[in-house]
N, C-alpha and C positions, 0 to 999 in steps of 0.2 A: 055556385049556389051559396047564399049567405047562411051562416050558422044561426043568426038571430036578426030581428029587425034592426034597422040602423040606430034607433033610439036605445036599444038594449046592448049595443056593441060596447066592449071595453074601450076606455079612453086612454090613449097613449101619450106619455110625455117624453122628456128628453134630458140627457146629461150634457153639460157644457161648462165652459169657463165664463167668468164675469164679462170679459170683453166681447164674448159672442152673443150676449143677451139681446142687444138691440135688434138683431135680425130675427128674433124668435119671440120676443116678449108679447107682441100682439097675439100671436097664435097661442102661446101658453095661457094668456089671460082670457081669451075668448072661450076656451074650453075648460078653464081652471084645471089645467093638466099638471101632472106630477113633474117636478123639476128637481134636478140634482146638480149642484155647483161643485166642480172638481178641482178648483185651484190649489187646495192644500196638497194635491198629489204632485205638484210640479216643483222642481228644484229651486230652492231659495225663497219661495213664496212666503212661507211661514216665518222666515227670518227677516222679511222686508216690512215695509210700511203698508200692511194690508188693510188696516182699519178703515181708512177713507174709501178704499175700493169696495169693501164690503158694504159700507154705508151707502155709497152711490148705487150699488146693485140693489139693495133693499128699497131705496127711494124709487129707482126705475120701476121695480115691480109694483110698488104701491101706487105710483102714478098711473100705471097701466090698468089698475084694478085687479091685480093678481091676488087670488086668495086660495090657491091650490096647495097641495101638499109639497112642501119644500124641504130638501135635505142636502147633505154634503157627502163627499167621499173623503175619508180621512187620508192622511199621508200613509203610504204603504211601502215605499221603496226600501228594501233591506230589512223591513220589520218582520221578524219571526215571533209571532204572538206567544208561542210556547217556549221561548228561550229559558234556559235554566241558569243563565248568568245574571246575577242581580244588578250589576252595573249597567249591562247592556239593556236589561228590562227597564231600568230607570229612564234611559233615553227614549225608548219606545213609548212609555207612558207620557213623557213630556210631549212628544209629538202628537199623541192622541189628544192630550189636554189643549195643546195649541190649536188643533183642528176644531175642537169643541168651542174654544173661544171665538174662532172665526165664525162658526155656525151660530153662536149666540147673537152676534151682531146681525146676521142675516135673518134670524128667526127660524133656524132649521129645526125640524122635528124628526129627522132620521140621520144617522151617520153610518156609512159603510166601512167595515173593517174586513180584513181578509182571514180566511180559514187558517187555523194553525196546523192542519193535517198535511204536512209536507213530506214527501218521501219519493224515493226512486224505486219503482216497482209497483205491484198490485196492492190496492188498499186493503184487501182482505188479509194479505200476508203481513203487511206492516202493522195493522191495527186490529188483527183478528182476535188477539187475546185481550181480556179485560184489563190486565196489568199494563199493557202498552197504551191502551186508550186512556187509562186513568192518569198515566204520567203526563200525557199531553194536555188532558183536561185540567189537571191540577195547576200546571204551569200557565195555561191560558187564563185560569182564574186569577192567578197572582198578577198578571198583566192587566186584565180587563176589569177587575173589581173596582179599583179606584177610579177608573175611567167611567164605569157604569154609574157610580155614585154621582159624579159630576153631571153626566148625561141626564140622569133621572131628574136631578134638580132643575135642569134646563127644559125638561119636557121633551127630551130628544131620545128616540129609541135607537139602540145600537142594532145593526143588522150585519150578520156574519156571512160573508160571500164565499161560496165554493170556488176553489181555484184549481188545485191539482187533485181534488177529491174525485175518485172514481167510484166511491161507495158513499151513499148519503148517510148511512147510519151513524158513523162516528161523529159527523157534524151535527146531526139531529140530537145525538146523545149529549154533546156539548151544550147545545141550546137548552135542552131540557134541564141540564144540571144547574143552570142559574135560577130556574123556577121563578121567572119574572116576565111580565109582559114587556118590560123595557129592553129585552134582548131577544131577538128573533132571527130567522134565517133569511138570507138574500140568495137568490138564484141567478147566476150568470148562465144564460141559455147557451152561449157559444162555448163556455168552458165545459158544460155538461156534454155538449155534442162531441168535443175533442176526446173527453175521457170515455165516451161511448165506444170509440174505436179501440179501446184497450179493455173492454169488458164491462164498462160502467153502464148504468141504465140510460134510457133515452131521456131527453129533456122533459118530455111530458110525464114520464114515470117519476122523475124528481118532484114534480108538482104533487103527484099523487102521494108519494111518501112523506113529503113535508106537511101537507094538509094545512091545518090552521096555524102552523108555525111559520109558514111562508109569508113574509111581510113585504118583500121588495124583489123586483126582478130587473136585471139588466138584459136588454134585448139587443142582440148583435148576431150577425150571420158569419159563417165561415165554411171552409171546405173539409174540416175535420183533421187537417194537417197542421194548422197553426192558428194562433189566436188573432184572427184577422180583423175583427171588429168591422166587417163590411156592412153595407146597408142591407136591410131585410129583402130576401128574394135573390140576393147575389150569390148565396152559398147553397148548401145542401140540407139545411135543417127542415124538418117537417113541421112547418108552422101551423098547418091546419090541425094536426094532432095536438100541438102544444096549446093553441088557443081554445080548442074544444075542452081540453082538460081544465084549463084555467076557469072556464065557465061553470065547472062543477063545484068550485069552492064556495063556501057560504060567506066569504068576505072578499074584498077587493085589494090585493096587494098593490103597492106602488109599481107602476110599469114605466120604465124609462129606457129610451133608446140610448145606447152607449156605443158611439161610432167613432172610428178614427177620423173621419171627415164629417163634421157636424152638418155640413150642407147636404149630406145624404139623408138627413131627416126627411126631406121633402119626397125623395124617391121611395123611401121606406114607407112613408105614410100612404103614398099612392099605391104601393104594392098591397098594403094591408086593406085599404079601402076597396080596391078593385077585386080582391078576393073575399070580401065580406068578413074579414077577420076582426077588425078593430077600427076605431076612428080617432 
């Protein structure tokens, strides 16, 4: 049974690398779907000759008539947003600024960065006290404020993605602490499902808690044991509950499939459409 009429269903986009665009650009443009380019995440890319590749990608999208919401995923490998080491922080800021320079050429209007709430154990224990949360938030501000200044000048919103967070409240407190529409929350549904196994809320409850602060969603499926990034319908996530909750929001977050195998975009879309969840 469909949740809504086909015309009212949420429209799904995808995350991919520039070289994967040719197989999907027609589909993306025909529905003006959300798109996220993830090349900055890959080793060596930002230190190489990426400008012509970004220009080619933008030209390919423009030629296809693409006018959807376009963003990028920032470099993340080894980046601890809340580091207290000033020299290491400088490297992280540089990587984020390089990512934004890439996004500027593409015309990106969102950039994903990862949550700073990293810990071994339960989130309530690690960040239960205001003092512990405040330390992480202050350090995250030191890293992200110069990046946010650049992003805002480019018209690019930063979205902070849950990773190891099993409690949404510290991340939401971080987002609110910036007090700007230029920084919002990103929800990775698969990450939320894994942390649900350790006492965290369900993915749909994350949507409820985030409310109007939720600007971006990574859609991926898994079995709750590891960060599989399987196609939708291949794991154990309750997608019906998730999409039902999304439809209660008064705005439409960016919705992108983030899959290990981008070819599983087609099977994921078939699953969503067959179940009347999205199109």
